[in-house]
C-alpha positions as CSV (number, residue, x, y, z in Angstrom):
1,M,116.2,158.4,205.4
2,T,117.8,158.4,201.9
3,R,116.1,156.1,199.7
4,A,118.4,153.5,198.4
5,T,118.8,152.9,202.6
6,L,114.7,152.2,202.5
7,L,114.3,150.1,199.4
8,E,116.7,148.1,201.0
9,R,115.5,147.6,204.4
10,I,111.8,147.1,202.4
11,D,113.6,144.7,199.7
12,G,115.4,142.5,202.4
13,W,111.9,142.8,204.9
14,L,110.2,141.0,201.7
15,R,112.7,138.5,200.7
16,E,112.5,137.7,205.2
17,Q,108.8,137.1,204.1
18,N,109.3,134.0,202.0
19,G,107.0,134.9,199.4
20,K,104.1,136.4,201.5
21,C,101.7,139.0,200.2
22,V,101.9,142.2,202.3
23,C,100.7,145.6,201.4
24,D,102.1,148.6,201.8
25,E,101.1,149.5,205.1
26,C,102.1,146.4,206.7
27,I,105.8,147.4,204.9
28,A,105.3,150.7,206.6
29,R,105.4,149.2,210.3
30,A,107.1,146.5,210.0
31,T,110.6,148.6,208.2
32,G,110.2,151.5,210.9
33,D,108.7,153.8,208.2
34,F,105.6,154.8,208.9
35,I,104.7,157.1,205.5
36,S,102.9,154.5,203.5
37,R,102.7,156.8,200.6
38,S,106.5,156.9,200.2
39,V,106.4,152.8,201.0
40,A,103.7,152.8,197.9
41,R,105.7,154.3,195.6
42,V,108.9,153.0,196.3
43,A,107.4,149.7,195.9
44,S,105.5,150.4,192.8
45,R,108.4,151.8,191.1
46,T,111.0,149.8,191.9
47,F,109.3,146.7,192.8
48,A,107.2,146.3,189.3
49,R,109.8,146.2,187.5
50,D,111.9,143.6,189.0
51,R,111.1,140.2,188.1
52,E,111.8,138.7,192.0
53,F,108.5,140.4,193.1
54,S,105.4,141.1,192.4
55,R,102.8,144.0,192.9
56,F,99.0,143.6,192.4
57,H,95.3,143.7,193.9
58,G,94.9,141.0,196.9
59,K,94.8,140.1,200.5
60,C,97.5,140.9,203.0
61,D,98.6,138.2,204.7
62,L,100.0,140.1,207.9
63,C,96.5,142.5,208.4
64,G,94.1,140.8,206.1
65,G,93.2,143.7,204.2
66,Y,92.2,143.7,200.5
67,R,94.5,146.3,198.8
68,M,98.1,146.5,196.9
69,I,100.6,144.0,197.9
70,N,103.8,142.5,197.4
71,A,105.6,139.9,197.7
72,Y,108.8,138.4,196.8
73,R,109.0,135.6,194.4
74,G,111.0,133.0,196.4
75,R,108.3,130.3,196.8
76,R,106.5,128.8,194.4
77,W,103.1,130.2,193.4
78,M,99.5,128.3,193.5
């Protein structure tokens, strides 16, 4: 899979989550890329620069783990 295709899949999937905080491992499972290091690298480099997304340490809304998470800022933050 090319880097652009992986970015597009992650981007689209995160937007569909409507602001849920999701860890790299859950993104990897959901998008079919089981190499979470590549997902983490892609997410951190790309989404950290994009003002539509946030990346920070917190609790994943899907698995409940505390780690680096990603979220699309399409909802109001409390």
